[in-house]
ZADO-1210 file (C-alpha; in nm, 4 decimals, padded with zeros to 6 digits):
<atoms>
<atom x="02.3540" y="-03.5400" z="-01.4644" code="MET" pos="1"/>
<atom x="02.5080" y="-03.2765" z="-01.6927" code="ASP" pos="2"/>
<atom x="02.8477" y="-03.1852" z="-01.5460" code="THR" pos="3"/>
<atom x="02.9463" y="-02.9435" z="-01.8241" code="ARG" pos="4"/>
<atom x="02.9846" y="-02.5746" z="-01.7426" code="GLN" pos="5"/>
<atom x="02.6437" y="-02.4136" z="-01.7968" code="PRO" pos="6"/>
<atom x="02.6110" y="-02.1725" z="-02.0869" code="ARG" pos="7"/>
<atom x="02.3623" y="-01.8995" z="-02.1634" code="LEU" pos="8"/>
<atom x="02.3195" y="-01.7600" z="-02.5137" code="ARG" pos="9"/>
<atom x="02.1379" y="-01.4281" z="-02.5462" code="VAL" pos="10"/>
<atom x="02.0160" y="-01.3169" z="-02.8895" code="PHE" pos="11"/>
<atom x="01.9367" y="-00.9490" z="-02.8512" code="ALA" pos="12"/>
<atom x="01.8378" y="-00.6501" z="-03.0589" code="GLY" pos="13"/>
<atom x="01.5440" y="-00.4234" z="-03.1434" code="PRO" pos="14"/>
<atom x="01.2230" y="-00.5547" z="-03.3003" code="ASN" pos="15"/>
<atom x="01.2714" y="-00.6122" z="-03.6718" code="GLY" pos="16"/>
<atom x="01.6518" y="-00.6144" z="-03.6613" code="SER" pos="17"/>
<atom x="01.6816" y="-00.9717" z="-03.7830" code="GLY" pos="18"/>
<atom x="01.7423" y="-01.1782" z="-03.4692" code="LYS" pos="19"/>
<atom x="01.5610" y="-01.4776" z="-03.6162" code="SER" pos="20"/>
<atom x="01.7845" y="-01.4679" z="-03.9246" code="THR" pos="21"/>
<atom x="02.0975" y="-01.4627" z="-03.7088" code="VAL" pos="22"/>
<atom x="01.9643" y="-01.7447" z="-03.4920" code="ILE" pos="23"/>
<atom x="01.8936" y="-01.9578" z="-03.7996" code="GLU" pos="24"/>
<atom x="02.2510" y="-01.8994" z="-03.9171" code="TYR" pos="25"/>
<atom x="02.4051" y="-01.9797" z="-03.5765" code="ILE" pos="26"/>
<atom x="02.2005" y="-02.3000" z="-03.5496" code="ARG" pos="27"/>
<atom x="02.3629" y="-02.4262" z="-03.8706" code="LYS" pos="28"/>
<atom x="02.7131" y="-02.3012" z="-03.7897" code="TYR" pos="29"/>
<atom x="02.9747" y="-02.5565" z="-03.6879" code="LYS" pos="30"/>
<atom x="03.2669" y="-02.4794" z="-03.4559" code="ALA" pos="31"/>
<atom x="03.5330" y="-02.7512" z="-03.4473" code="ASN" pos="32"/>
<atom x="03.2963" y="-02.9573" z="-03.6635" code="ASN" pos="33"/>
<atom x="03.0212" y="-02.9366" z="-03.3989" code="LYS" pos="34"/>
<atom x="02.6919" y="-02.7509" z="-03.4051" code="LEU" pos="35"/>
<atom x="02.6461" y="-02.4784" z="-03.1454" code="VAL" pos="36"/>
<atom x="02.4721" y="-02.6109" z="-02.8333" code="ASP" pos="37"/>
<atom x="02.1664" y="-02.3921" z="-02.7717" code="PHE" pos="38"/>
<atom x="02.0438" y="-02.5983" z="-02.4790" code="GLY" pos="39"/>
<atom x="01.6791" y="-02.5199" z="-02.4091" code="TYR" pos="40"/>
<atom x="01.5531" y="-02.2396" z="-02.6337" code="TYR" pos="41"/>
<atom x="01.3090" y="-01.9766" z="-02.5038" code="ILE" pos="42"/>
<atom x="01.1170" y="-01.7398" z="-02.7309" code="ASN" pos="43"/>
<atom x="00.8095" y="-01.5542" z="-02.6028" code="ALA" pos="44"/>
<atom x="00.6652" y="-01.5308" z="-02.9558" code="ASP" pos="45"/>
<atom x="00.6848" y="-01.9094" z="-02.9915" code="ASP" pos="46"/>
<atom x="00.5180" y="-01.9496" z="-02.6523" code="ILE" pos="47"/>
<atom x="00.2373" y="-01.7135" z="-02.7570" code="ALA" pos="48"/>
<atom x="00.1866" y="-01.9114" z="-03.0773" code="THR" pos="49"/>
<atom x="00.1584" y="-02.2364" z="-02.8815" code="GLU" pos="50"/>
<atom x="-00.0889" y="-02.0780" z="-02.6394" code="LEU" pos="51"/>
<atom x="-00.3022" y="-01.9696" z="-02.9361" code="LYS" pos="52"/>
<atom x="-00.2828" y="-02.2718" z="-03.1643" code="LYS" pos="53"/>
<atom x="-00.2647" y="-02.5516" z="-02.9094" code="LYS" pos="54"/>
<atom x="-00.4764" y="-02.3750" z="-02.6478" code="LYS" pos="55"/>
<atom x="-00.2004" y="-02.4308" z="-02.3938" code="GLY" pos="56"/>
<atom x="00.1740" y="-02.4419" z="-02.3364" code="PHE" pos="57"/>
<atom x="00.3438" y="-02.7627" z="-02.2197" code="SER" pos="58"/>
<atom x="00.6433" y="-02.7534" z="-01.9847" code="PHE" pos="59"/>
<atom x="00.7300" y="-03.1130" z="-02.0725" code="LYS" pos="60"/>
<atom x="00.9636" y="-02.9915" z="-02.3482" code="GLN" pos="61"/>
<atom x="01.1734" y="-02.8212" z="-02.0771" code="PHE" pos="62"/>
<atom x="01.1895" y="-03.1342" z="-01.8624" code="ASP" pos="63"/>
<atom x="01.0355" y="-03.0028" z="-01.5434" code="PHE" pos="64"/>
<atom x="00.6990" y="-02.9978" z="-01.3689" code="GLN" pos="65"/>
<atom x="00.5249" y="-02.6641" z="-01.3248" code="VAL" pos="66"/>
<atom x="00.3622" y="-02.5842" z="-00.9901" code="GLU" pos="67"/>
<atom x="00.1219" y="-02.2943" z="-00.9470" code="ALA" pos="68"/>
<atom x="00.2676" y="-02.1759" z="-00.6141" code="THR" pos="69"/>
<atom x="00.6239" y="-02.1661" z="-00.7477" code="GLU" pos="70"/>
<atom x="00.5069" y="-02.0098" z="-01.0739" code="PHE" pos="71"/>
<atom x="00.3281" y="-01.7271" z="-00.8917" code="ASN" pos="72"/>
<atom x="00.6234" y="-01.6676" z="-00.6591" code="GLN" pos="73"/>
<atom x="00.8798" y="-01.6413" z="-00.9385" code="ILE" pos="74"/>
<atom x="00.6504" y="-01.4163" z="-01.1405" code="VAL" pos="75"/>
<atom x="00.5832" y="-01.1934" z="-00.8375" code="SER" pos="76"/>
<atom x="00.9575" y="-01.1342" z="-00.8025" code="ASP" pos="77"/>
<atom x="01.0170" y="-01.0795" z="-01.1743" code="SER" pos="78"/>
<atom x="00.9213" y="-00.7143" z="-01.2090" code="GLY" pos="79"/>
<atom x="00.6752" y="-00.8002" z="-01.4873" code="LEU" pos="80"/>
<atom x="00.3746" y="-00.7225" z="-01.2683" code="LEU" pos="81"/>
<atom x="00.2651" y="-00.3702" z="-01.1787" code="ASN" pos="82"/>
<atom x="-00.0211" y="-00.1715" z="-01.0305" code="ALA" pos="83"/>
<atom x="-00.2268" y="-00.2180" z="-01.3466" code="ASN" pos="84"/>
<atom x="-00.1653" y="-00.5932" z="-01.3641" code="PHE" pos="85"/>
<atom x="-00.0763" y="-00.7527" z="-01.0307" code="ASN" pos="86"/>
<atom x="-00.0685" y="-01.1083" z="-00.9018" code="ILE" pos="87"/>
<atom x="-00.4438" y="-01.1001" z="-00.8346" code="ASP" pos="88"/>
<atom x="-00.5023" y="-01.0158" z="-01.1997" code="ASN" pos="89"/>
<atom x="-00.2570" y="-01.2795" z="-01.3162" code="LEU" pos="90"/>
<atom x="-00.4253" y="-01.5717" z="-01.1418" code="VAL" pos="91"/>
<atom x="-00.7486" y="-01.4918" z="-01.3270" code="THR" pos="92"/>
<atom x="-00.5950" y="-01.5247" z="-01.6743" code="VAL" pos="93"/>
<atom x="-00.4345" y="-01.8688" z="-01.6580" code="TYR" pos="94"/>
<atom x="-00.5024" y="-02.2230" z="-01.5471" code="GLN" pos="95"/>
<atom x="-00.2516" y="-02.5031" z="-01.4908" code="ILE" pos="96"/>
<atom x="-00.3656" y="-02.8509" z="-01.5883" code="THR" pos="97"/>
<atom x="-00.1170" y="-03.1338" z="-01.5447" code="GLY" pos="98"/>
<atom x="00.2092" y="-02.9961" z="-01.6820" code="ASN" pos="99"/>
<atom x="00.0526" y="-02.7374" z="-01.9113" code="SER" pos="100"/>
<atom x="-00.0625" y="-02.3789" z="-01.8688" code="ILE" pos="101"/>
<atom x="-00.3662" y="-02.2354" z="-02.0465" code="HIS" pos="102"/>
<atom x="-00.4601" y="-01.8724" z="-02.1103" code="CYS" pos="103"/>
<atom x="-00.8222" y="-01.7996" z="-02.0178" code="LEU" pos="104"/>
<atom x="-00.8417" y="-01.4639" z="-02.1968" code="HIS" pos="105"/>
<atom x="-00.7102" y="-01.4273" z="-02.5523" code="ASP" pos="106"/>
<atom x="-00.6238" y="-01.0591" z="-02.5057" code="LYS" pos="107"/>
<atom x="-00.3707" y="-01.1571" z="-02.2374" code="GLU" pos="108"/>
<atom x="-00.1850" y="-01.4206" z="-02.4425" code="ILE" pos="109"/>
<atom x="00.1105" y="-01.1952" z="-02.5268" code="GLU" pos="110"/>
<atom x="00.1492" y="-01.0859" z="-02.1647" code="ARG" pos="111"/>
<atom x="00.1231" y="-01.4421" z="-02.0341" code="LEU" pos="112"/>
<atom x="00.3794" y="-01.5592" z="-02.2914" code="ALA" pos="113"/>
<atom x="00.6289" y="-01.3011" z="-02.1621" code="GLN" pos="114"/>
<atom x="00.5623" y="-01.4135" z="-01.8053" code="ILE" pos="115"/>
<atom x="00.6088" y="-01.7808" z="-01.8966" code="ILE" pos="116"/>
<atom x="00.9365" y="-01.6979" z="-02.0746" code="ALA" pos="117"/>
<atom x="01.0652" y="-01.5240" z="-01.7615" code="ASP" pos="118"/>
<atom x="00.9576" y="-01.8186" z="-01.5469" code="TYR" pos="119"/>
<atom x="01.1426" y="-02.0595" z="-01.7763" code="LEU" pos="120"/>
<atom x="01.4618" y="-01.8517" z="-01.7634" code="ARG" pos="121"/>
<atom x="01.4548" y="-01.8325" z="-01.3840" code="LYS" pos="122"/>
<atom x="01.3793" y="-02.2034" z="-01.3449" code="ASN" pos="123"/>
<atom x="01.6478" y="-02.3223" z="-01.5877" code="LEU" pos="124"/>
<atom x="01.8984" y="-02.0863" z="-01.4252" code="LEU" pos="125"/>
<atom x="01.8183" y="-02.2320" z="-01.0838" code="LYS" pos="126"/>
<atom x="01.8800" y="-02.5807" z="-01.2228" code="GLN" pos="127"/>
<atom x="02.2006" y="-02.4620" z="-01.3956" code="LYS" pos="128"/>
<atom x="02.0780" y="-02.5951" z="-01.7284" code="LYS" pos="129"/>
<atom x="02.2140" y="-02.4684" z="-02.0599" code="ARG" pos="130"/>
<atom x="01.9656" y="-02.2423" z="-02.2328" code="PHE" pos="131"/>
<atom x="01.9239" y="-01.9638" z="-02.4870" code="SER" pos="132"/>
<atom x="01.6704" y="-01.6901" z="-02.5291" code="PHE" pos="133"/>
<atom x="01.5742" y="-01.4143" z="-02.7688" code="GLU" pos="134"/>
<atom x="01.5025" y="-01.0637" z="-02.6418" code="THR" pos="135"/>
<atom x="01.4444" y="-00.7117" z="-02.7727" code="VAL" pos="136"/>
<atom x="01.6208" y="-00.5815" z="-02.4589" code="PHE" pos="137"/>
<atom x="01.3281" y="-00.3516" z="-02.3848" code="SER" pos="138"/>
<atom x="01.3770" y="-00.3831" z="-02.0071" code="HIS" pos="139"/>
<atom x="01.6853" y="-00.3918" z="-01.7777" code="PRO" pos="140"/>
<atom x="01.5559" y="-00.7156" z="-01.6214" code="SER" pos="141"/>
<atom x="01.7204" y="-00.9035" z="-01.9090" code="LYS" pos="142"/>
<atom x="02.0545" y="-00.7772" z="-01.7777" code="LEU" pos="143"/>
<atom x="01.9593" y="-00.9175" z="-01.4372" code="ASP" pos="144"/>
<atom x="01.9280" y="-01.2642" z="-01.5902" code="ILE" pos="145"/>
<atom x="02.2748" y="-01.2274" z="-01.7423" code="MET" pos="146"/>
<atom x="02.4205" y="-01.1086" z="-01.4098" code="ARG" pos="147"/>
<atom x="02.2602" y="-01.3959" z="-01.2208" code="GLU" pos="148"/>
<atom x="02.3961" y="-01.6390" z="-01.4784" code="ALA" pos="149"/>
<atom x="02.7509" y="-01.5044" z="-01.4390" code="VAL" pos="150"/>
<atom x="02.7259" y="-01.5329" z="-01.0597" code="LEU" pos="151"/>
<atom x="02.5972" y="-01.8900" z="-01.0997" code="ALA" pos="152"/>
<atom x="02.9060" y="-01.9856" z="-01.3006" code="GLY" pos="153"/>
<atom x="02.7626" y="-01.9631" z="-01.6504" code="TYR" pos="154"/>
<atom x="02.9568" y="-01.8645" z="-01.9589" code="LYS" pos="155"/>
<atom x="02.7375" y="-01.5991" z="-02.1193" code="VAL" pos="156"/>
<atom x="02.7383" y="-01.5527" z="-02.4966" code="TYR" pos="157"/>
<atom x="02.5844" y="-01.2367" z="-02.6425" code="LEU" pos="158"/>
<atom x="02.4705" y="-01.2140" z="-03.0047" code="TYR" pos="159"/>
<atom x="02.3607" y="-00.8572" z="-03.0711" code="TYR" pos="160"/>
<atom x="02.2046" y="-00.7394" z="-03.3979" code="VAL" pos="161"/>
<atom x="02.0742" y="-00.3965" z="-03.4935" code="SER" pos="162"/>
<atom x="02.0202" y="-00.1591" z="-03.7841" code="THR" pos="163"/>
<atom x="02.1156" y="00.2026" z="-03.8434" code="GLU" pos="164"/>
<atom x="01.7632" y="00.3397" z="-03.8032" code="SER" pos="165"/>
<atom x="01.4300" y="00.2436" z="-03.6444" code="PRO" pos="166"/>
<atom x="01.2731" y="00.3296" z="-03.9808" code="GLU" pos="167"/>
<atom x="01.4311" y="00.0118" z="-04.1193" code="ILE" pos="168"/>
<atom x="01.2857" y="-00.1874" z="-03.8323" code="ASN" pos="169"/>
<atom x="00.9388" y="-00.0364" z="-03.8797" code="LYS" pos="170"/>
<atom x="00.9397" y="-00.1334" z="-04.2474" code="PHE" pos="171"/>
<atom x="01.0523" y="-00.4904" z="-04.1762" code="ARG" pos="172"/>
<atom x="00.7973" y="-00.5494" z="-03.9012" code="VAL" pos="173"/>
<atom x="00.5228" y="-00.4223" z="-04.1321" code="GLN" pos="174"/>
<atom x="00.6481" y="-00.6488" z="-04.4116" code="ALA" pos="175"/>
<atom x="00.6490" y="-00.9597" z="-04.1932" code="ARG" pos="176"/>
<atom x="00.3042" y="-00.8737" z="-04.0535" code="THR" pos="177"/>
<atom x="00.1617" y="-00.8768" z="-04.4073" code="VAL" pos="178"/>
<atom x="00.2988" y="-01.2311" z="-04.4362" code="LYS" pos="179"/>
<atom x="00.1270" y="-01.3351" z="-04.1131" code="GLY" pos="180"/>
<atom x="00.4182" y="-01.2665" z="-03.8806" code="GLY" pos="181"/>
<atom x="00.4217" y="-01.1090" z="-03.5353" code="HIS" pos="182"/>
<atom x="00.3078" y="-00.7450" z="-03.5336" code="ASP" pos="183"/>
<atom x="00.4435" y="-00.4716" z="-03.3047" code="VAL" pos="184"/>
<atom x="00.2907" y="-00.1228" z="-03.2646" code="PRO" pos="185"/>
<atom x="00.4983" y="00.1444" z="-03.4409" code="VAL" pos="186"/>
<atom x="00.5520" y="00.3500" z="-03.1246" code="ASP" pos="187"/>
<atom x="00.6907" y="00.0442" z="-02.9456" code="LYS" pos="188"/>
<atom x="00.9256" y="-00.0377" z="-03.2334" code="ILE" pos="189"/>
<atom x="01.0806" y="00.3082" z="-03.2039" code="VAL" pos="190"/>
<atom x="01.0980" y="00.3245" z="-02.8233" code="SER" pos="191"/>
<atom x="01.2367" y="-00.0284" z="-02.7959" code="ARG" pos="192"/>
<atom x="01.4965" y="00.0446" z="-03.0637" code="TYR" pos="193"/>
<atom x="01.6621" y="00.3061" z="-02.8455" code="TYR" pos="194"/>
<atom x="01.6113" y="00.1194" z="-02.5171" code="ARG" pos="195"/>
<atom x="01.7752" y="-00.1891" z="-02.6660" code="ALA" pos="196"/>
<atom x="02.0772" y="00.0105" z="-02.7802" code="LEU" pos="197"/>
<atom x="02.1093" y="00.1787" z="-02.4404" code="GLU" pos="198"/>
<atom x="02.1546" y="-00.1667" z="-02.2832" code="LEU" pos="199"/>
<atom x="02.4138" y="-00.2816" z="-02.5381" code="LEU" pos="200"/>
<atom x="02.7238" y="-00.1682" z="-02.3485" code="HIS" pos="201"/>
<atom x="02.6184" y="-00.3101" z="-02.0113" code="ASP" pos="202"/>
<atom x="02.5187" y="-00.6408" z="-02.1691" code="ALA" pos="203"/>
<atom x="02.8586" y="-00.6736" z="-02.3356" code="ALA" pos="204"/>
<atom x="03.0311" y="-00.6279" z="-01.9992" code="GLN" pos="205"/>
<atom x="02.8589" y="-00.9440" z="-01.8759" code="LEU" pos="206"/>
<atom x="02.9538" y="-01.1588" z="-02.1748" code="ALA" pos="207"/>
<atom x="03.2274" y="-01.4200" z="-02.1984" code="TYR" pos="208"/>
<atom x="03.1995" y="-01.3870" z="-02.5739" code="GLN" pos="209"/>
<atom x="03.0058" y="-01.1299" z="-02.7747" code="ALA" pos="210"/>
<atom x="02.9231" y="-01.1165" z="-03.1441" code="TYR" pos="211"/>
<atom x="02.7972" y="-00.7956" z="-03.3042" code="PHE" pos="212"/>
<atom x="02.5963" y="-00.7900" z="-03.6276" code="PHE" pos="213"/>
<atom x="02.4665" y="-00.5108" z="-03.8490" code="ASP" pos="214"/>
<atom x="02.1614" y="-00.5853" z="-04.0616" code="ASN" pos="215"/>
<atom x="02.0943" y="-00.2457" z="-04.2177" code="SER" pos="216"/>
<atom x="02.1354" y="-00.3386" z="-04.5830" code="GLU" pos="217"/>
<atom x="01.8028" y="-00.4061" z="-04.7486" code="GLU" pos="218"/>
<atom x="01.8056" y="-00.7290" z="-04.9457" code="GLY" pos="219"/>
<atom x="02.1594" y="-00.8051" z="-04.8341" code="GLY" pos="220"/>
<atom x="02.3078" y="-01.0345" z="-04.5749" code="ASP" pos="221"/>
<atom x="02.3703" y="-00.9313" z="-04.2160" code="PHE" pos="222"/>
<atom x="02.7355" y="-00.8671" z="-04.1338" code="LYS" pos="223"/>
<atom x="02.9297" y="-00.9630" z="-03.8224" code="MET" pos="224"/>
<atom x="03.1642" y="-00.6689" z="-03.7762" code="PHE" pos="225"/>
<atom x="03.3058" y="-00.7342" z="-03.4278" code="ALA" pos="226"/>
<atom x="03.3674" y="-01.0152" z="-03.1796" code="HIS" pos="227"/>
<atom x="03.5497" y="-01.0522" z="-02.8511" code="PHE" pos="228"/>
<atom x="03.6322" y="-01.3303" z="-02.6087" code="LYS" pos="229"/>
<atom x="03.7456" y="-01.2949" z="-02.2497" code="ILE" pos="230"/>
<atom x="04.1031" y="-01.4204" z="-02.2135" code="ILE" pos="231"/>
<atom x="04.2875" y="-01.3822" z="-01.8833" code="ALA" pos="232"/>
<atom x="04.0138" y="-01.1501" z="-01.7603" code="GLY" pos="233"/>
<atom x="04.0295" y="-00.9087" z="-02.0545" code="LYS" pos="234"/>
<atom x="03.8423" y="-00.8688" z="-02.3817" code="LYS" pos="235"/>
<atom x="04.0441" y="-01.0037" z="-02.6744" code="ALA" pos="236"/>
<atom x="03.8928" y="-00.8521" z="-02.9894" code="TRP" pos="237"/>
<atom x="03.9220" y="-00.9941" z="-03.3374" code="ASP" pos="238"/>
<atom x="04.0752" y="-00.7496" z="-03.5829" code="GLU" pos="239"/>
<atom x="03.8138" y="-00.4891" z="-03.6714" code="ILE" pos="240"/>
<atom x="03.7742" y="-00.3186" z="-04.0077" code="ASN" pos="241"/>
<atom x="03.6728" y="00.0342" z="-03.9065" code="GLU" pos="242"/>
<atom x="03.4803" y="00.0847" z="-04.2303" code="THR" pos="243"/>
<atom x="03.2485" y="-00.2001" z="-04.1283" code="ASP" pos="244"/>
<atom x="03.1611" y="-00.0564" z="-03.7863" code="VAL" pos="245"/>
<atom x="02.8112" y="00.0996" z="-03.7960" code="PRO" pos="246"/>
<atom x="02.7255" y="00.4297" z="-03.6308" code="ASN" pos="247"/>
<atom x="02.4906" y="00.2692" z="-03.3798" code="TRP" pos="248"/>
<atom x="02.7797" y="00.0652" z="-03.2382" code="PHE" pos="249"/>
<atom x="03.0086" y="00.3674" z="-03.2228" code="LYS" pos="250"/>
<atom x="02.7466" y="00.5677" z="-03.0337" code="ILE" pos="251"/>
<atom x="02.6118" y="00.3060" z="-02.7958" code="TYR" pos="252"/>
<atom x="02.9260" y="00.1011" z="-02.7334" code="TYR" pos="253"/>
<atom x="03.2530" y="00.2596" z="-02.8443" code="SER" pos="254"/>
<atom x="03.1790" y="00.6005" z="-02.6942" code="GLN" pos="255"/>
<atom x="03.1056" y="00.4397" z="-02.3578" code="LYS" pos="256"/>
<atom x="03.4355" y="00.2541" z="-02.3191" code="VAL" pos="257"/>
<atom x="03.7950" y="00.3617" z="-02.2664" code="SER" pos="258"/>
<atom x="04.0162" y="00.3125" z="-02.4497" code="PRO" pos="259"/>
<atom x="03.7835" y="00.3230" z="-02.7482" code="LYS" pos="260"/>
<atom x="03.7982" y="00.0393" z="-02.9969" code="ILE" pos="261"/>
</atoms>
């Protein structure tokens, strides 16, 4: 049994901001000569790819057995269903065989992948397992996961990356799509850009440590411009070079706190 304090790592930011690049860097980074412990890693895009290529998603890699009744219950309480797609619709698009789930309609793969990702987060949280997930922060429910984790005794780490303009994100999503990467409709890129930034401040209030990255420079490296850690109940910030702080952070974080940093 794992007796270590559970940890949750949240990699957040708008579509096309460069979350995958930051994740790749963090995976290779060593603190005190040790690699960062991601625990179980959840990415809805990866789940969708497995549903497509392998014709099913296996829960074996997460070390638990899926049950249809529990799956439906957790999903029903998740907020991911609505009047246009309710539990009755959901049960017609998937089938559980053994410890795998299969999508019966290709057009619903992306939706089912999001639902599976939410189920995994809720299940791992209930078991107090260490895990990490990537999110565009397009919905406040991701804050709920962070709140529940804090209440369950988790240390929550936030890694937030953005750019100065959704135009940058639109260009990068289009570029990766040409290379066979995951596409996102232009209108969603723009709307999610602003929704993700609106959740930045509240997400940071739930974090034990938070790292903030700007990835606006085309062809350049992303830059970590701010970091804090909770010490004695208060945020202890690393020294910040004001010239490095991007406008999006000033607007969506600094202007919402007092005293301003």
